[in-house]
mmCIF file of the N, C-alpha and C atoms, coordinates in Angstrom:
data_MODEL
# 
_entry.id   MODEL 
# 
loop_
_atom_site.group_PDB 
_atom_site.id 
_atom_site.type_symbol 
_atom_site.label_atom_id 
_atom_site.label_alt_id 
_atom_site.label_comp_id 
_atom_site.label_asym_id 
_atom_site.label_entity_id 
_atom_site.label_seq_id 
_atom_site.pdbx_PDB_ins_code 
_atom_site.Cartn_x 
_atom_site.Cartn_y 
_atom_site.Cartn_z 
_atom_site.occupancy 
_atom_site.B_iso_or_equiv 
_atom_site.pdbx_formal_charge 
_atom_site.auth_seq_id 
_atom_site.auth_comp_id 
_atom_site.auth_asym_id 
_atom_site.auth_atom_id 
_atom_site.pdbx_PDB_model_num 
ATOM 1   N N  . MET A 1 1  ? 246.722 -62.384 -169.122 1.00 0.00 ? 1  MET A N  1 
ATOM 2   C CA . MET A 1 1  ? 246.348 -62.227 -168.110 1.00 0.00 ? 1  MET A CA 1 
ATOM 3   C C  . MET A 1 1  ? 244.541 -62.185 -167.513 1.00 0.00 ? 1  MET A C  1 
ATOM 4   N N  . LYS A 1 2  ? 244.157 -61.604 -168.820 1.00 0.00 ? 2  LYS A N  1 
ATOM 5   C CA . LYS A 1 2  ? 242.945 -61.369 -168.303 1.00 0.00 ? 2  LYS A CA 1 
ATOM 6   C C  . LYS A 1 2  ? 242.024 -62.868 -168.484 1.00 0.00 ? 2  LYS A C  1 
ATOM 7   N N  . LYS A 1 3  ? 242.257 -63.752 -168.872 1.00 0.00 ? 3  LYS A N  1 
ATOM 8   C CA . LYS A 1 3  ? 242.014 -65.072 -169.225 1.00 0.00 ? 3  LYS A CA 1 
ATOM 9   C C  . LYS A 1 3  ? 242.038 -65.630 -167.705 1.00 0.00 ? 3  LYS A C  1 
ATOM 10  N N  . ILE A 1 4  ? 243.316 -65.385 -167.145 1.00 0.00 ? 4  ILE A N  1 
ATOM 11  C CA . ILE A 1 4  ? 243.424 -65.967 -165.700 1.00 0.00 ? 4  ILE A CA 1 
ATOM 12  C C  . ILE A 1 4  ? 242.577 -65.446 -164.437 1.00 0.00 ? 4  ILE A C  1 
ATOM 13  N N  . ILE A 1 5  ? 242.672 -64.195 -164.720 1.00 0.00 ? 5  ILE A N  1 
ATOM 14  C CA . ILE A 1 5  ? 241.517 -63.411 -164.221 1.00 0.00 ? 5  ILE A CA 1 
ATOM 15  C C  . ILE A 1 5  ? 240.211 -63.669 -163.990 1.00 0.00 ? 5  ILE A C  1 
ATOM 16  N N  . TYR A 1 6  ? 239.711 -63.671 -165.226 1.00 0.00 ? 6  TYR A N  1 
ATOM 17  C CA . TYR A 1 6  ? 238.315 -63.988 -165.912 1.00 0.00 ? 6  TYR A CA 1 
ATOM 18  C C  . TYR A 1 6  ? 238.000 -65.235 -165.346 1.00 0.00 ? 6  TYR A C  1 
ATOM 19  N N  . TYR A 1 7  ? 238.583 -66.429 -165.522 1.00 0.00 ? 7  TYR A N  1 
ATOM 20  C CA . TYR A 1 7  ? 238.645 -67.611 -164.982 1.00 0.00 ? 7  TYR A CA 1 
ATOM 21  C C  . TYR A 1 7  ? 238.541 -67.920 -163.173 1.00 0.00 ? 7  TYR A C  1 
ATOM 22  N N  . ILE A 1 8  ? 239.622 -67.164 -162.887 1.00 0.00 ? 8  ILE A N  1 
ATOM 23  C CA . ILE A 1 8  ? 239.506 -67.211 -160.950 1.00 0.00 ? 8  ILE A CA 1 
ATOM 24  C C  . ILE A 1 8  ? 238.013 -66.206 -160.594 1.00 0.00 ? 8  ILE A C  1 
ATOM 25  N N  . GLY A 1 9  ? 237.882 -65.204 -161.319 1.00 0.00 ? 9  GLY A N  1 
ATOM 26  C CA . GLY A 1 9  ? 236.469 -64.734 -160.992 1.00 0.00 ? 9  GLY A CA 1 
ATOM 27  C C  . GLY A 1 9  ? 235.148 -65.277 -160.871 1.00 0.00 ? 9  GLY A C  1 
ATOM 28  N N  . LEU A 1 10 ? 235.097 -66.354 -161.600 1.00 0.00 ? 10 LEU A N  1 
ATOM 29  C CA . LEU A 1 10 ? 234.357 -67.258 -162.370 1.00 0.00 ? 10 LEU A CA 1 
ATOM 30  C C  . LEU A 1 10 ? 233.836 -68.001 -161.305 1.00 0.00 ? 10 LEU A C  1 
ATOM 31  N N  . PHE A 1 11 ? 234.970 -68.457 -160.168 1.00 0.00 ? 11 PHE A N  1 
ATOM 32  C CA . PHE A 1 11 ? 234.621 -69.039 -159.048 1.00 0.00 ? 11 PHE A CA 1 
ATOM 33  C C  . PHE A 1 11 ? 234.796 -69.150 -157.727 1.00 0.00 ? 11 PHE A C  1 
ATOM 34  N N  . SER A 1 12 ? 235.377 -67.949 -157.569 1.00 0.00 ? 12 SER A N  1 
ATOM 35  C CA . SER A 1 12 ? 235.963 -67.369 -156.463 1.00 0.00 ? 12 SER A CA 1 
ATOM 36  C C  . SER A 1 12 ? 235.086 -66.151 -156.399 1.00 0.00 ? 12 SER A C  1 
ATOM 37  N N  . SER A 1 13 ? 234.132 -65.977 -155.448 1.00 0.00 ? 13 SER A N  1 
ATOM 38  C CA . SER A 1 13 ? 233.589 -64.674 -154.747 1.00 0.00 ? 13 SER A CA 1 
ATOM 39  C C  . SER A 1 13 ? 234.056 -63.564 -153.870 1.00 0.00 ? 13 SER A C  1 
ATOM 40  N N  . GLU A 1 14 ? 235.468 -64.210 -153.672 1.00 0.00 ? 14 GLU A N  1 
ATOM 41  C CA . GLU A 1 14 ? 236.557 -62.777 -152.882 1.00 0.00 ? 14 GLU A CA 1 
ATOM 42  C C  . GLU A 1 14 ? 237.158 -61.941 -153.937 1.00 0.00 ? 14 GLU A C  1 
ATOM 43  N N  . VAL A 1 15 ? 237.403 -62.634 -155.282 1.00 0.00 ? 15 VAL A N  1 
ATOM 44  C CA . VAL A 1 15 ? 237.750 -61.964 -156.439 1.00 0.00 ? 15 VAL A CA 1 
ATOM 45  C C  . VAL A 1 15 ? 236.892 -61.327 -156.818 1.00 0.00 ? 15 VAL A C  1 
ATOM 46  N N  . GLN A 1 16 ? 235.571 -61.713 -156.954 1.00 0.00 ? 16 GLN A N  1 
ATOM 47  C CA . GLN A 1 16 ? 234.256 -61.317 -157.902 1.00 0.00 ? 16 GLN A CA 1 
ATOM 48  C C  . GLN A 1 16 ? 234.250 -59.808 -157.040 1.00 0.00 ? 16 GLN A C  1 
ATOM 49  N N  . LYS A 1 17 ? 233.967 -59.817 -155.644 1.00 0.00 ? 17 LYS A N  1 
ATOM 50  C CA . LYS A 1 17 ? 234.113 -58.504 -154.560 1.00 0.00 ? 17 LYS A CA 1 
ATOM 51  C C  . LYS A 1 17 ? 235.374 -57.424 -154.692 1.00 0.00 ? 17 LYS A C  1 
ATOM 52  N N  . MET A 1 18 ? 236.466 -57.938 -154.795 1.00 0.00 ? 18 MET A N  1 
ATOM 53  C CA . MET A 1 18 ? 237.822 -57.468 -155.215 1.00 0.00 ? 18 MET A CA 1 
ATOM 54  C C  . MET A 1 18 ? 237.939 -56.624 -156.731 1.00 0.00 ? 18 MET A C  1 
ATOM 55  N N  . LEU A 1 19 ? 236.905 -57.156 -157.650 1.00 0.00 ? 19 LEU A N  1 
ATOM 56  C CA . LEU A 1 19 ? 237.021 -56.542 -159.125 1.00 0.00 ? 19 LEU A CA 1 
ATOM 57  C C  . LEU A 1 19 ? 235.798 -55.469 -159.117 1.00 0.00 ? 19 LEU A C  1 
ATOM 58  N N  . GLU A 1 20 ? 234.909 -55.547 -158.219 1.00 0.00 ? 20 GLU A N  1 
ATOM 59  C CA . GLU A 1 20 ? 233.744 -54.754 -158.046 1.00 0.00 ? 20 GLU A CA 1 
ATOM 60  C C  . GLU A 1 20 ? 233.857 -53.154 -157.339 1.00 0.00 ? 20 GLU A C  1 
ATOM 61  N N  . LYS A 1 21 ? 235.227 -53.901 -156.489 1.00 0.00 ? 21 LYS A N  1 
ATOM 62  C CA . LYS A 1 21 ? 235.484 -52.499 -155.414 1.00 0.00 ? 21 LYS A CA 1 
ATOM 63  C C  . LYS A 1 21 ? 236.239 -52.089 -156.298 1.00 0.00 ? 21 LYS A C  1 
ATOM 64  N N  . ALA A 1 22 ? 237.092 -52.324 -157.339 1.00 0.00 ? 22 ALA A N  1 
ATOM 65  C CA . ALA A 1 22 ? 238.148 -51.554 -158.374 1.00 0.00 ? 22 ALA A CA 1 
ATOM 66  C C  . ALA A 1 22 ? 237.560 -51.150 -159.404 1.00 0.00 ? 22 ALA A C  1 
ATOM 67  N N  . ASN A 1 23 ? 236.153 -50.953 -159.601 1.00 0.00 ? 23 ASN A N  1 
ATOM 68  C CA . ASN A 1 23 ? 235.479 -50.523 -160.638 1.00 0.00 ? 23 ASN A CA 1 
ATOM 69  C C  . ASN A 1 23 ? 236.187 -51.523 -161.738 1.00 0.00 ? 23 ASN A C  1 
ATOM 70  N N  . VAL A 1 24 ? 236.295 -52.440 -161.905 1.00 0.00 ? 24 VAL A N  1 
ATOM 71  C CA . VAL A 1 24 ? 236.734 -53.177 -162.627 1.00 0.00 ? 24 VAL A CA 1 
ATOM 72  C C  . VAL A 1 24 ? 235.526 -53.834 -163.783 1.00 0.00 ? 24 VAL A C  1 
ATOM 73  N N  . ILE A 1 25 ? 234.571 -54.822 -162.679 1.00 0.00 ? 25 ILE A N  1 
ATOM 74  C CA . ILE A 1 25 ? 233.302 -55.229 -163.592 1.00 0.00 ? 25 ILE A CA 1 
ATOM 75  C C  . ILE A 1 25 ? 232.500 -54.242 -162.405 1.00 0.00 ? 25 ILE A C  1 
ATOM 76  N N  . VAL A 1 26 ? 230.948 -54.277 -163.433 1.00 0.00 ? 26 VAL A N  1 
ATOM 77  C CA . VAL A 1 26 ? 229.700 -53.699 -162.762 1.00 0.00 ? 26 VAL A CA 1 
ATOM 78  C C  . VAL A 1 26 ? 228.341 -54.972 -163.210 1.00 0.00 ? 26 VAL A C  1 
ATOM 79  N N  . GLY A 1 27 ? 228.105 -54.770 -162.080 1.00 0.00 ? 27 GLY A N  1 
ATOM 80  C CA . GLY A 1 27 ? 226.648 -55.589 -161.942 1.00 0.00 ? 27 GLY A CA 1 
ATOM 81  C C  . GLY A 1 27 ? 226.848 -57.080 -161.901 1.00 0.00 ? 27 GLY A C  1 
ATOM 82  N N  . GLY A 1 28 ? 228.178 -57.628 -161.159 1.00 0.00 ? 28 GLY A N  1 
ATOM 83  C CA . GLY A 1 28 ? 228.092 -58.557 -160.748 1.00 0.00 ? 28 GLY A CA 1 
ATOM 84  C C  . GLY A 1 28 ? 228.818 -59.487 -161.799 1.00 0.00 ? 28 GLY A C  1 
ATOM 85  N N  . GLU A 1 29 ? 228.755 -59.292 -163.422 1.00 0.00 ? 29 GLU A N  1 
ATOM 86  C CA . GLU A 1 29 ? 228.676 -60.150 -163.997 1.00 0.00 ? 29 GLU A CA 1 
ATOM 87  C C  . GLU A 1 29 ? 230.311 -60.060 -164.945 1.00 0.00 ? 29 GLU A C  1 
ATOM 88  N N  . ILE A 1 30 ? 231.094 -60.901 -165.016 1.00 0.00 ? 30 ILE A N  1 
ATOM 89  C CA . ILE A 1 30 ? 232.544 -60.522 -165.259 1.00 0.00 ? 30 ILE A CA 1 
ATOM 90  C C  . ILE A 1 30 ? 232.469 -60.782 -166.668 1.00 0.00 ? 30 ILE A C  1 
ATOM 91  N N  . LYS A 1 31 ? 233.105 -60.191 -167.728 1.00 0.00 ? 31 LYS A N  1 
ATOM 92  C CA . LYS A 1 31 ? 233.332 -60.323 -169.054 1.00 0.00 ? 31 LYS A CA 1 
ATOM 93  C C  . LYS A 1 31 ? 234.682 -59.801 -169.021 1.00 0.00 ? 31 LYS A C  1 
ATOM 94  N N  . GLU A 1 32 ? 235.414 -60.828 -169.850 1.00 0.00 ? 32 GLU A N  1 
ATOM 95  C CA . GLU A 1 32 ? 237.172 -60.884 -169.913 1.00 0.00 ? 32 GLU A CA 1 
ATOM 96  C C  . GLU A 1 32 ? 237.252 -59.405 -170.600 1.00 0.00 ? 32 GLU A C  1 
ATOM 97  N N  . GLU A 1 33 ? 236.551 -58.452 -171.602 1.00 0.00 ? 33 GLU A N  1 
ATOM 98  C CA . GLU A 1 33 ? 237.116 -57.482 -172.636 1.00 0.00 ? 33 GLU A CA 1 
ATOM 99  C C  . GLU A 1 33 ? 236.831 -56.265 -171.420 1.00 0.00 ? 33 GLU A C  1 
ATOM 100 N N  . ASP A 1 34 ? 236.152 -56.525 -170.584 1.00 0.00 ? 34 ASP A N  1 
ATOM 101 C CA . ASP A 1 34 ? 236.083 -55.300 -169.160 1.00 0.00 ? 34 ASP A CA 1 
ATOM 102 C C  . ASP A 1 34 ? 236.536 -55.275 -168.512 1.00 0.00 ? 34 ASP A C  1 
ATOM 103 N N  . ILE A 1 35 ? 237.827 -56.394 -168.358 1.00 0.00 ? 35 ILE A N  1 
ATOM 104 C CA . ILE A 1 35 ? 238.758 -56.227 -167.172 1.00 0.00 ? 35 ILE A CA 1 
ATOM 105 C C  . ILE A 1 35 ? 239.854 -55.656 -168.103 1.00 0.00 ? 35 ILE A C  1 
ATOM 106 N N  . HIS A 1 36 ? 240.178 -54.121 -166.735 1.00 0.00 ? 36 HIS A N  1 
ATOM 107 C CA . HIS A 1 36 ? 241.458 -53.540 -167.410 1.00 0.00 ? 36 HIS A CA 1 
ATOM 108 C C  . HIS A 1 36 ? 242.777 -53.804 -166.830 1.00 0.00 ? 36 HIS A C  1 
ATOM 109 N N  . LEU A 1 37 ? 243.844 -53.985 -166.935 1.00 0.00 ? 37 LEU A N  1 
ATOM 110 C CA . LEU A 1 37 ? 244.813 -54.606 -166.061 1.00 0.00 ? 37 LEU A CA 1 
ATOM 111 C C  . LEU A 1 37 ? 245.562 -53.278 -165.038 1.00 0.00 ? 37 LEU A C  1 
ATOM 112 N N  . ASP A 1 38 ? 245.382 -52.150 -166.012 1.00 0.00 ? 38 ASP A N  1 
ATOM 113 C CA . ASP A 1 38 ? 245.940 -51.171 -165.090 1.00 0.00 ? 38 ASP A CA 1 
ATOM 114 C C  . ASP A 1 38 ? 245.319 -50.592 -163.514 1.00 0.00 ? 38 ASP A C  1 
ATOM 115 N N  . LYS A 1 39 ? 243.965 -51.209 -163.648 1.00 0.00 ? 39 LYS A N  1 
ATOM 116 C CA . LYS A 1 39 ? 243.371 -50.847 -162.518 1.00 0.00 ? 39 LYS A CA 1 
ATOM 117 C C  . LYS A 1 39 ? 243.546 -51.725 -161.269 1.00 0.00 ? 39 LYS A C  1 
ATOM 118 N N  . LEU A 1 40 ? 244.176 -52.782 -161.553 1.00 0.00 ? 40 LEU A N  1 
ATOM 119 C CA . LEU A 1 40 ? 244.403 -54.052 -160.298 1.00 0.00 ? 40 LEU A CA 1 
ATOM 120 C C  . LEU A 1 40 ? 245.141 -53.461 -159.667 1.00 0.00 ? 40 LEU A C  1 
ATOM 121 N N  . THR A 1 41 ? 244.674 -53.530 -158.079 1.00 0.00 ? 41 THR A N  1 
ATOM 122 C CA . THR A 1 41 ? 245.769 -53.288 -157.022 1.00 0.00 ? 41 THR A CA 1 
ATOM 123 C C  . THR A 1 41 ? 246.782 -54.224 -156.829 1.00 0.00 ? 41 THR A C  1 
ATOM 124 N N  . PRO A 1 42 ? 247.768 -53.944 -155.913 1.00 0.00 ? 42 PRO A N  1 
ATOM 125 C CA . PRO A 1 42 ? 248.901 -55.204 -155.670 1.00 0.00 ? 42 PRO A CA 1 
ATOM 126 C C  . PRO A 1 42 ? 247.962 -55.865 -154.687 1.00 0.00 ? 42 PRO A C  1 
ATOM 127 N N  . GLU A 1 43 ? 247.161 -55.893 -153.891 1.00 0.00 ? 43 GLU A N  1 
ATOM 128 C CA . GLU A 1 43 ? 246.303 -56.553 -153.044 1.00 0.00 ? 43 GLU A CA 1 
ATOM 129 C C  . GLU A 1 43 ? 245.057 -57.556 -153.739 1.00 0.00 ? 43 GLU A C  1 
ATOM 130 N N  . PHE A 1 44 ? 244.896 -57.162 -154.888 1.00 0.00 ? 44 PHE A N  1 
ATOM 131 C CA . PHE A 1 44 ? 244.126 -57.980 -155.730 1.00 0.00 ? 44 PHE A CA 1 
ATOM 132 C C  . PHE A 1 44 ? 245.178 -58.904 -156.073 1.00 0.00 ? 44 PHE A C  1 
ATOM 133 N N  . ILE A 1 45 ? 246.325 -58.458 -157.016 1.00 0.00 ? 45 ILE A N  1 
ATOM 134 C CA . ILE A 1 45 ? 247.051 -59.469 -157.368 1.00 0.00 ? 45 ILE A CA 1 
ATOM 135 C C  . ILE A 1 45 ? 247.883 -60.528 -156.432 1.00 0.00 ? 45 ILE A C  1 
ATOM 136 N N  . GLU A 1 46 ? 247.981 -60.159 -155.235 1.00 0.00 ? 46 GLU A N  1 
ATOM 137 C CA . GLU A 1 46 ? 248.217 -60.654 -153.845 1.00 0.00 ? 46 GLU A CA 1 
ATOM 138 C C  . GLU A 1 46 ? 247.468 -62.275 -153.867 1.00 0.00 ? 46 GLU A C  1 
ATOM 139 N N  . VAL A 1 47 ? 245.767 -61.818 -154.099 1.00 0.00 ? 47 VAL A N  1 
ATOM 140 C CA . VAL A 1 47 ? 244.785 -62.602 -153.953 1.00 0.00 ? 47 VAL A CA 1 
ATOM 141 C C  . VAL A 1 47 ? 245.282 -63.872 -154.502 1.00 0.00 ? 47 VAL A C  1 
ATOM 142 N N  . VAL A 1 48 ? 245.002 -63.516 -155.874 1.00 0.00 ? 48 VAL A N  1 
ATOM 143 C CA . VAL A 1 48 ? 244.894 -64.133 -156.938 1.00 0.00 ? 48 VAL A CA 1 
ATOM 144 C C  . VAL A 1 48 ? 246.038 -65.103 -156.822 1.00 0.00 ? 48 VAL A C  1 
ATOM 145 N N  . LEU A 1 49 ? 247.461 -64.659 -157.072 1.00 0.00 ? 49 LEU A N  1 
ATOM 146 C CA . LEU A 1 49 ? 248.136 -65.239 -156.665 1.00 0.00 ? 49 LEU A CA 1 
ATOM 147 C C  . LEU A 1 49 ? 248.472 -66.313 -155.345 1.00 0.00 ? 49 LEU A C  1 
ATOM 148 N N  . GLY A 1 50 ? 247.758 -66.073 -154.707 1.00 0.00 ? 50 GLY A N  1 
ATOM 149 C CA . GLY A 1 50 ? 247.255 -66.921 -153.410 1.00 0.00 ? 50 GLY A CA 1 
ATOM 150 C C  . GLY A 1 50 ? 246.386 -67.826 -153.747 1.00 0.00 ? 50 GLY A C  1 
ATOM 151 N N  . ILE A 1 51 ? 245.362 -67.565 -154.642 1.00 0.00 ? 51 ILE A N  1 
ATOM 152 C CA . ILE A 1 51 ? 244.294 -68.681 -155.175 1.00 0.00 ? 51 ILE A CA 1 
ATOM 153 C C  . ILE A 1 51 ? 245.167 -70.002 -155.892 1.00 0.00 ? 51 ILE A C  1 
ATOM 154 N N  . LEU A 1 52 ? 246.266 -69.152 -157.009 1.00 0.00 ? 52 LEU A N  1 
ATOM 155 C CA . LEU A 1 52 ? 246.439 -70.276 -158.024 1.00 0.00 ? 52 LEU A CA 1 
ATOM 156 C C  . LEU A 1 52 ? 248.056 -71.049 -156.884 1.00 0.00 ? 52 LEU A C  1 
ATOM 157 N N  . GLU A 1 53 ? 248.388 -70.342 -156.056 1.00 0.00 ? 53 GLU A N  1 
ATOM 158 C CA . GLU A 1 53 ? 249.208 -71.093 -154.934 1.00 0.00 ? 53 GLU A CA 1 
ATOM 159 C C  . GLU A 1 53 ? 248.454 -72.598 -154.497 1.00 0.00 ? 53 GLU A C  1 
ATOM 160 N N  . ARG A 1 54 ? 247.301 -72.118 -154.274 1.00 0.00 ? 54 ARG A N  1 
ATOM 161 C CA . ARG A 1 54 ? 246.578 -72.926 -153.320 1.00 0.00 ? 54 ARG A CA 1 
ATOM 162 C C  . ARG A 1 54 ? 246.507 -74.061 -154.479 1.00 0.00 ? 54 ARG A C  1 
ATOM 163 N N  . TYR A 1 55 ? 246.116 -74.073 -155.689 1.00 0.00 ? 55 TYR A N  1 
ATOM 164 C CA . TYR A 1 55 ? 245.445 -74.999 -156.762 1.00 0.00 ? 55 TYR A CA 1 
ATOM 165 C C  . TYR A 1 55 ? 247.086 -75.453 -157.329 1.00 0.00 ? 55 TYR A C  1 
ATOM 166 N N  . ASP A 1 56 ? 248.000 -75.042 -156.447 1.00 0.00 ? 56 ASP A N  1 
ATOM 167 C CA . ASP A 1 56 ? 249.623 -75.910 -157.354 1.00 0.00 ? 56 ASP A CA 1 
ATOM 168 C C  . ASP A 1 56 ? 249.484 -75.199 -158.379 1.00 0.00 ? 56 ASP A C  1 
ATOM 169 N N  . LEU A 1 57 ? 249.047 -73.975 -159.132 1.00 0.00 ? 57 LEU A N  1 
ATOM 170 C CA . LEU A 1 57 ? 249.399 -73.565 -160.179 1.00 0.00 ? 57 LEU A CA 1 
ATOM 171 C C  . LEU A 1 57 ? 250.536 -72.659 -160.662 1.00 0.00 ? 57 LEU A C  1 
ATOM 172 N N  . ILE A 1 58 ? 251.848 -73.078 -160.338 1.00 0.00 ? 58 ILE A N  1 
ATOM 173 C CA . ILE A 1 58 ? 253.057 -72.343 -160.163 1.00 0.00 ? 58 ILE A CA 1 
ATOM 174 C C  . ILE A 1 58 ? 252.982 -71.465 -161.712 1.00 0.00 ? 58 ILE A C  1 
ATOM 175 N N  . LYS A 1 59 ? 253.118 -72.159 -162.741 1.00 0.00 ? 59 LYS A N  1 
ATOM 176 C CA . LYS A 1 59 ? 253.245 -71.359 -163.974 1.00 0.00 ? 59 LYS A CA 1 
ATOM 177 C C  . LYS A 1 59 ? 252.894 -70.419 -164.658 1.00 0.00 ? 59 LYS A C  1 
ATOM 178 N N  . LEU A 1 60 ? 251.327 -70.830 -164.068 1.00 0.00 ? 60 LEU A N  1 
ATOM 179 C CA . LEU A 1 60 ? 250.250 -69.255 -163.809 1.00 0.00 ? 60 LEU A CA 1 
ATOM 180 C C  . LEU A 1 60 ? 251.113 -68.232 -162.630 1.00 0.00 ? 60 LEU A C  1 
ATOM 181 N N  . CYS A 1 61 ? 251.041 -68.776 -161.606 1.00 0.00 ? 61 CYS A N  1 
ATOM 182 C CA . CYS A 1 61 ? 251.826 -67.616 -160.843 1.00 0.00 ? 61 CYS A CA 1 
ATOM 183 C C  . CYS A 1 61 ? 252.645 -67.000 -161.575 1.00 0.00 ? 61 CYS A C  1 
ATOM 184 N N  . LEU A 1 62 ? 253.655 -67.632 -162.091 1.00 0.00 ? 62 LEU A N  1 
ATOM 185 C CA . LEU A 1 62 ? 255.015 -67.288 -162.844 1.00 0.00 ? 62 LEU A CA 1 
ATOM 186 C C  . LEU A 1 62 ? 254.709 -65.828 -163.695 1.00 0.00 ? 62 LEU A C  1 
ATOM 187 N N  . ILE A 1 63 ? 253.888 -66.648 -164.198 1.00 0.00 ? 63 ILE A N  1 
ATOM 188 C CA . ILE A 1 63 ? 252.960 -65.739 -165.527 1.00 0.00 ? 63 ILE A CA 1 
ATOM 189 C C  . ILE A 1 63 ? 252.444 -64.516 -165.339 1.00 0.00 ? 63 ILE A C  1 
ATOM 190 N N  . LEU A 1 64 ? 251.755 -64.388 -163.817 1.00 0.00 ? 64 LEU A N  1 
ATOM 191 C CA . LEU A 1 64 ? 251.385 -63.029 -163.494 1.00 0.00 ? 64 LEU A CA 1 
ATOM 192 C C  . LEU A 1 64 ? 252.598 -62.494 -162.761 1.00 0.00 ? 64 LEU A C  1 
ATOM 193 N N  . CYS A 1 65 ? 253.206 -62.787 -162.264 1.00 0.00 ? 65 CYS A N  1 
ATOM 194 C CA . CYS A 1 65 ? 254.473 -62.495 -161.427 1.00 0.00 ? 65 CYS A CA 1 
ATOM 195 C C  . CYS A 1 65 ? 255.510 -61.491 -162.547 1.00 0.00 ? 65 CYS A C  1 
ATOM 196 N N  . ASN A 1 66 ? 255.650 -62.069 -163.627 1.00 0.00 ? 66 ASN A N  1 
ATOM 197 C CA . ASN A 1 66 ? 256.420 -61.680 -164.986 1.00 0.00 ? 66 ASN A CA 1 
ATOM 198 C C  . ASN A 1 66 ? 255.554 -60.589 -165.316 1.00 0.00 ? 66 ASN A C  1 
ATOM 199 N N  . ARG A 1 67 ? 254.094 -60.673 -165.052 1.00 0.00 ? 67 ARG A N  1 
ATOM 200 C CA . ARG A 1 67 ? 253.492 -59.260 -165.918 1.00 0.00 ? 67 ARG A CA 1 
ATOM 201 C C  . ARG A 1 67 ? 253.175 -57.836 -165.393 1.00 0.00 ? 67 ARG A C  1 
ATOM 202 N N  . PHE A 1 68 ? 253.372 -58.388 -163.605 1.00 0.00 ? 68 PHE A N  1 
ATOM 203 C CA . PHE A 1 68 ? 253.296 -56.995 -162.809 1.00 0.00 ? 68 PHE A CA 1 
ATOM 204 C C  . PHE A 1 68 ? 254.635 -57.049 -161.823 1.00 0.00 ? 68 PHE A C  1 
# 
């Protein structure tokens, strides 16, 4: 889960902003070990699912849905 969020956060400025807003990352630098899955909001999960769906990564969508 953290890897999915980490890699999406590397290329999506929208995800980076949401991670900063949720206090998941500080200073704009994403570190996989700093991502706390309990702090993620349903809106954030929805954005990540939208990005995964846009790139036809359906298996990753299912993994994310199973987690939450």
